[in-house]
C-alpha positions in Angstrom: 0.0 0.0 0.0 1.5 3.3 -1.1 -0.3 6.4 0.2 -0.2 10.0 -0.9 1.6 11.7 1.9 3.0 11.4 5.4 0.1 13.3 7.1 -2.0 11.0 9.2 -0.1 7.9 8.5 -0.2 4.9 10.9 3.2 4.2 12.7 3.6 0.8 11.2 2.7 2.2 7.7 5.4 4.8 8.1 7.9 2.1 9.2 7.2 0.2 6.0 7.8 3.3 3.9 10.9 4.3 5.7 12.4 0.9 5.1 11.5 1.1 1.4 13.0 4.6 1.2 16.3 3.4 2.8 16.5 0.5 0.4 15.9 2.8 -2.5 18.5 5.3 -1.3 21.1 2.6 -0.9 20.4 1.3 -4.4 20.8 4.8 -5.9 24.0 5.3 -4.0 25.6 2.0 -5.2 24.6 2.7 -8.7 25.9 6.3 -8.7 29.2 5.3 -7.1 29.8 2.9 -10.0 28.8 5.6 -12.6 31.0 8.2 -10.9 33.9 5.8 -10.9 33.6 5.1 -14.6 33.3 8.8 -15.3 36.4 9.6 -13.2 38.4 6.8 -14.8 37.6 7.4 -18.4 36.0 10.8 -18.8 38.7 13.2 -17.6 41.6 11.3 -19.3 39.7 10.9 -22.6 38.4 14.5 -22.6 42.0 15.8 -22.3 43.3 13.4 -24.9 40.8 14.2 -27.7 40.1 17.9 -26.9 36.3 17.4 -26.2 35.0 18.6 -22.9 32.5 16.6 -20.7 30.9 18.5 -17.8 31.4 15.9 -15.1 29.7 17.6 -12.2 26.6 18.4 -14.2 26.6 14.9 -15.6 26.7 13.5 -12.1 23.6 15.3 -11.2 21.9 14.3 -14.4 22.9 10.7 -13.9 21.4 10.8 -10.5 18.0 11.9 -12.0 18.2 9.1 -14.6 19.0 6.6 -11.9 15.9 7.5 -10.0 13.9 6.8 -13.1 15.6 3.5 -13.4 14.9 2.5 -9.8 11.3 3.7 -9.9 10.3 1.3 -12.6 8.6 4.2 -14.5 7.2 4.3 -18.0 9.2 3.6 -21.1 8.5 7.1 -22.4 9.9 8.7 -19.3 13.0 6.6 -19.4 13.7 7.4 -23.1 13.0 11.1 -22.7 15.4 11.2 -19.7 18.1 9.3 -21.6 17.8 11.7 -24.6 17.8 14.8 -22.4 20.9 13.6 -20.6 22.7 12.8 -23.8 22.0 16.2 -25.4 23.0 18.1 -22.3 26.1 16.1 -21.5 27.7 15.6 -25.0 29.4 18.6 -26.6 28.8 18.7 -30.3 25.6 16.7 -30.1 23.0 18.1 -32.5 20.4 15.3 -31.9 19.9 11.9 -30.5 17.6 8.9 -30.9 16.8 5.6 -29.2 15.8 2.7 -31.4 14.4 -0.6 -30.0 14.3 -4.1 -31.3 10.6 -5.2 -31.4 9.6 -8.6 -32.8 12.8 -8.9 -34.7 12.6 -5.4 -36.2 14.6 -2.3 -35.3 12.3 0.8 -34.8 12.9 4.3 -33.7 11.2 4.7 -30.3 12.3 8.3 -29.4 14.1 11.1 -31.1 15.0 14.7 -30.2 13.8 16.0 -33.6 12.6 14.9 -37.1 16.0 15.2 -38.7 17.6 12.5 -36.6 14.4 10.4 -36.7 14.5 10.4 -40.5 18.2 9.3 -40.4 17.3 6.5 -38.1 14.5 5.3 -40.3 16.8 5.4 -43.4 19.2 3.0 -41.6 16.3 0.7 -40.7 15.2 0.6 -44.3 18.6 -0.1 -45.7 19.5 -2.4 -42.7 22.8 -0.6 -42.3 24.3 2.3 -40.4 25.7 2.8 -36.9 22.3 2.8 -35.1 21.1 -0.3 -36.8 24.3 -2.2 -36.4 24.7 -1.3 -32.7 21.1 -2.6 -32.1 21.7 -5.8 -34.0 25.3 -6.7 -33.1 25.5 -5.4 -29.5 28.7 -3.3 -30.2 29.4 0.4 -30.0 29.6 1.8 -33.6 31.2 5.1 -34.7 30.9 6.7 -38.2 32.6 9.9 -39.5 30.1 10.6 -42.3 26.5 9.5 -42.7 23.7 10.4 -45.1 21.0 12.4 -43.2 18.2 11.4 -45.7 17.8 14.9 -47.1 20.9 15.2 -49.3 23.2 16.3 -46.4 25.6 14.5 -44.2 26.2 14.1 -40.5 29.9 14.8 -39.7 29.9 12.3 -36.7 27.7 9.6 -35.4 28.1 7.4 -32.4 25.8 4.5 -31.4 25.9 2.5 -28.2 23.8 -0.7 -27.7 21.1 -1.0 -25.0 22.2 -4.4 -23.6 20.5 -6.6 -21.0 22.0 -9.8 -19.5 20.0 -11.8 -22.1 19.9 -9.7 -25.2 20.5 -6.3 -27.0 17.2 -4.5 -27.0 18.1 -1.4 -29.0 20.6 1.4 -29.4 21.2 5.0 -28.3 22.6 7.2 -31.2 24.1 10.7 -31.1 24.4 12.8 -34.2 26.7 15.8 -34.8 27.1 18.1 -37.8 30.8 18.9 -37.1 33.3 16.4 -38.5 35.0 14.1 -36.0 32.9 15.6 -33.2 32.9 12.6 -30.9 35.9 11.1 -29.1 36.5 8.6 -26.3 34.9 10.9 -23.6 31.7 10.9 -25.7 31.8 7.2 -26.0 32.0 6.8 -22.2 29.0 9.0 -21.6 26.8 7.5 -24.4 27.6 4.0 -23.2 26.7 4.9 -19.6 23.4 6.4 -20.7 22.6 3.4 -22.8 23.4 1.1 -19.9 21.0 3.2 -17.7 18.3 3.1 -20.3 18.5 -0.6 -20.9 18.3 -1.4 -17.2 15.4 1.0 -16.7 13.4 -0.4 -19.6 14.0 -3.9 -18.4 13.0 -3.1 -14.9 9.8 -1.4 -16.0 8.8 -4.3 -18.2 9.4 -6.8 -15.5 7.4 -4.8 -13.0 4.5 -4.4 -15.6 4.5 -8.2 -16.1 4.4 -8.7 -12.3 1.6 -6.1 -12.1 -0.4 -7.9 -14.8 -0.1 -11.1 -12.9 -1.0 -9.5 -9.6 -4.0 -7.8 -11.1 -5.2 -11.0 -12.6 -4.8 -12.8 -9.4 -6.4 -10.1 -7.4 -9.5 -9.8 -9.6 -9.9 -13.6 -9.7 -10.1 -13.6 -5.9 -12.7 -10.8 -5.7 -16.3 -12.0 -5.7 -17.4 -12.2 -9.4 -21.0 -11.6 -8.4 -22.6 -10.4 -5.2 -25.4 -12.7 -3.9 -29.1 -11.9 -4.2 -30.4 -11.2 -0.7 -34.0 -10.2 0.0 -34.2 -7.0 1.9 -30.6 -5.9 1.1 -29.1 -4.2 -2.0 -25.4 -4.8 -2.5 -22.8 -3.1 -4.7 -19.0 -3.2 -5.0 -16.1 -1.8 -7.0 -12.4 -2.3 -7.3 -10.1 0.1 -9.2 -6.4 -0.7 -9.7 -3.9 2.2 -9.4 -3.9 4.5 -12.4 -0.4 6.0 -11.7 2.8 4.0 -11.4 3.0 0.3 -10.9 1.1 0.0 -7.7 -1.4 -2.8 -7.7 -1.7 -3.6 -4.1 -3.6 -5.9 -1.7 -7.0 -4.1 -1.4 -9.9 -6.5 -1.3 -13.5 -6.8 -0.3 -15.7 -9.9 0.4 -19.2 -10.8 1.4 -20.2 -14.1 3.0 -23.9 -15.1 3.4 -24.6 -17.0 6.6 -28.3 -17.6 6.1 -31.5 -16.1 7.6 -30.6 -12.7 6.3 -27.3 -12.5 8.0 -24.1 -11.5 6.1 -20.5 -10.8 6.9 -18.9 -7.9 5.1 -15.1 -7.5 4.9 -12.8 -4.9 3.4 -9.1 -4.8 3.8 -5.7 -3.5 2.7 -2.4 -5.4 2.7 0.8 -3.3 2.8 3.0 -3.6 -0.2 2.4 -4.0 -3.9 2.6 -6.5 -6.7 2.3 -10.3 -6.5 3.4 -10.6 -2.9 0.7 -8.3 -1.6 -1.9 -10.1 -3.8 -0.9 -13.5 -2.5 -1.1 -12.3 1.2 -4.5 -10.8 0.4 -5.7 -14.1 -0.9 -4.6 -15.9 2.2 -6.3 -13.4 4.5 -9.5 -13.5 2.5 -9.7 -17.3 2.8 -8.9 -17.1 6.5 -11.7 -14.6 7.2 -14.2 -16.8 5.4 -13.1 -19.9 7.4 -13.4 -18.0 10.8 -16.8 -16.6 9.8 -18.2 -20.0 8.9 -17.0 -21.3 12.2 -19.3 -18.8 13.9 -16.8 -16.3 15.4 -17.9 -12.7 16.0 -16.1 -9.9 14.2 -13.8 -9.0 17.1 -12.7 -12.7 17.4 -12.2 -12.9 13.6 -9.9 -9.9 13.7 -7.8 -11.4 16.6 -7.6 -14.8 14.8 -6.6 -13.0 11.5 -3.9 -11.1 13.3 -2.4 -14.3 14.7 -2.7 -16.0 11.2 -0.8 -13.1 9.5 2.0 -13.1 12.1 2.4 -16.9 11.4 2.5 -16.7 7.6 4.3 -13.4 7.3 6.0 -12.2 10.5 6.9 -8.8 9.0 3.4 -8.4 7.4 1.1 -5.6 7.9 -2.6 -5.2 6.9 -5.8 -3.3 7.9 -9.4 -4.6 7.7 -12.9 -4.1 8.8 -15.2 -7.0 9.6 -19.0 -6.3 9.8 -21.7 -8.8 10.7 -25.1 -7.5 9.6 -28.6 -8.8 10.3 -30.6 -7.8 7.3 -33.9 -8.3 9.1 -33.2 -6.0 12.0 -30.4 -3.7 10.8 -28.3 -4.9 13.8 -24.5 -4.6 13.2 -21.6 -6.1 15.1 -18.2 -5.1 13.9 -14.5 -4.7 14.5 -11.9 -2.4 13.0 -8.2 -3.3 12.8 -6.4 0.0 11.8 -8.7 0.7 8.9 -10.9 3.8 8.0 -14.3 3.5 9.6 -17.2 2.8 7.3 -19.8 5.5 6.6 -23.5 5.4 7.2 -25.7 7.5 4.9 -29.1 7.9 6.6 -32.5 8.2 4.9 -32.7 11.9 5.9 -29.6 12.8 3.9 -27.2 13.0 6.8 -24.2 10.8 7.5 -22.2 9.5 10.4 -19.4 6.9 10.9 -20.5 3.4 11.8 -20.8 3.6 15.6 -19.5 1.6 18.5 -16.5 0.0 16.9 -14.1 -2.3 18.6 -11.0 -0.5 17.4 -7.9 -2.7 17.6 -4.3 -2.3 16.2 -3.7 -3.2 12.5 -2.9 -6.8 11.7 0.7 -7.6 12.3 1.3 -4.8 14.8 2.3 -6.2 18.3 -0.2 -5.3 21.0 0.5 -5.2 24.8 -3.1 -6.2 25.7 -5.6 -8.7 24.4 -7.6 -6.4 22.0 -11.2 -6.6 20.8 -12.8 -8.7 23.5 -16.2 -7.7 22.3 -17.4 -6.4 18.9 -18.8 -2.9 18.4 -22.6 -2.6 18.1 -24.7 -0.3 15.9 -28.3 -0.3 14.5 -29.0 0.8 10.9 -32.5 2.1 10.1 -34.4 1.0 7.0 -33.2 2.9 3.9 -29.7 3.5 5.3 -26.6 2.8 3.2 -23.4 1.5 4.6 -20.2 2.2 2.7 -16.9 0.3 3.4 -13.8 1.5 1.6 -10.0 1.3 1.5 -7.8 4.3 2.0 -7.0 4.6 -1.7 -10.4 6.3 -2.0 -9.7 9.1 0.5 -5.9 9.6 0.9 -4.3 12.3 -1.2 -0.8 13.8 -1.2 -0.3 16.6 1.4 -3.8 16.1 2.8 -4.9 14.8 6.1 -6.9 11.6 6.1 -9.9 13.3 7.8 -10.2 15.8 5.0 -10.5 12.9 2.5 -13.1 11.2 4.6 -15.1 14.5 4.8 -14.9 14.9 1.1 -16.1 11.3 0.6 -19.0 11.8 3.0 -20.0 15.0 1.1 -20.1 13.1 -2.1 -22.0 10.2 -0.6 -24.9 12.4 0.7 -24.9 14.6 -2.4 -25.3 11.6 -4.8 -27.7 9.7 -2.5 -31.5 9.8 -3.3 -33.3 7.9 -5.9 -30.1 6.5 -7.5 -29.8 2.7 -7.2 -27.0 1.4 -5.0 -24.5 0.4 -7.8 -25.0 3.7 -9.6 -24.5 5.5 -6.3 -21.4 3.5 -5.5 -19.9 4.3 -8.9 -20.8 8.0 -8.9 -19.4 8.4 -5.4 -16.1 6.8 -6.4 -15.9 8.8 -9.7 -16.7 12.1 -7.9 -14.0 11.3 -5.3 -11.1 10.5 -7.6 -12.1 12.8 -10.5 -9.7 12.8 -13.4 -6.6 12.5 -11.1 -4.2 9.7 -11.4 -4.4 7.5 -8.3 -1.2 6.0 -6.9 -3.0 3.3 -4.9 -5.7 0.8 -5.7 -9.1 1.1 -4.0 -11.9 -1.2 -3.1 -15.5 -0.2 -2.1 -18.3 -2.4 -0.7 -21.8 -0.9 -0.1 -25.0 -2.3 1.3 -28.5 -0.8 1.7 -31.3 -1.9 3.9 -34.4 -1.7 1.7 -37.2 0.5 3.1 -39.6 -2.3 2.4 -39.1 -6.0 1.7 -37.3 -6.3 -1.7 -37.8 -8.8 -4.5 -34.9 -10.8 -5.7 -34.8 -9.0 -9.0 -34.3 -5.7 -7.1 -31.1 -6.8 -5.5 -29.4 -8.5 -8.4 -26.2 -6.5 -8.4 -23.0 -7.1 -10.4 -19.9 -5.4 -9.0 -18.0 -3.2 -11.4 -14.3 -3.9 -11.8 -12.8 -0.8 -13.5 -9.6 -0.4 -15.3 
């Protein structure tokens, strides 16, 4: 789980983020030390030997920026743009640069600083010859003193360095200069380093995207494909993966019917992202179902779930809310382990948090006392809507969590009325997130106590899975 800012964070959540930040910082430091060593070893000596200057301090800062792109697993476009910007700013005599990539056996220009160099790249690909094409297909650095620019002119100097991974050459970075013999050994050192950065960054991003696809597939397969039909209750749900970055996490919701109008609602959030978080989520979801079927109340379920998480993942951390609802009476028994409290939207258009919770520490957080001896108790009137949600719906960068909850509550009461529950759920989520990119996934589960006994056809709800 990645959240938008430090304001209002739980202590255990901050500890997770601090550990991740330290690991990231150490990785950046190791990478930059290696880059700096190569620049010191080759750059100054080569620059003096061939008369071409390389601004080493400026390059060091620029390499640091590119390293952050590499370690962040960001988009291909961002990596390529960063590589080209660093090349143009760091190489004297560079009048343009391109990156070509090998795709399905073909060499194609993926990014270019301008149309002139892009045209020269495409000419090499058509003729299957030239420095860029050969660097991408042979894996070696290629230098040329003259090259047709595709418009009747010539480039006075061209240098292409391959984008190599441990298993293959995936493309080439090419710099073009109009002046004859513009590029010497210092230029070669810099271009090869940028190409190395770009190759690693592209590989990391592709690996993370593959992991994200697998995690998303697993997570969606474990969410209920269809909510049950329950007389007297309307049900709705929604799950949205993160729209910014590679941040599929462990958000989940579940609903278990116990018979005689009784249901158990669950919503939770596992710390972390990717396949590991999705796998932990799957185990917790299965455990909650088993404990509910055994007849445990919500507070006992939360305690058992905490012990289960500490056994399967001693360093794990998660939050959840477990709600037992009697659809016939509106009676609620529930427990909250470090999670945002559910909201109740009342028939008169007002709202309040679900009341009387047994608040206990998040799952995986050591507790001095035996928490949650009894569940919280509340009573929902007919026509009330209960909204369970994960913090991806309310947390925003540089904003307190309470402000996000207030914004959500405002949207919930504004949208409420004659709108059916699924449409209400979708509109509340869409209003809350707007057009902004969301860095965390989110899950929402809603239930409404019908004002009068409902027919089965009235509560046939299919949860929407967006994205």
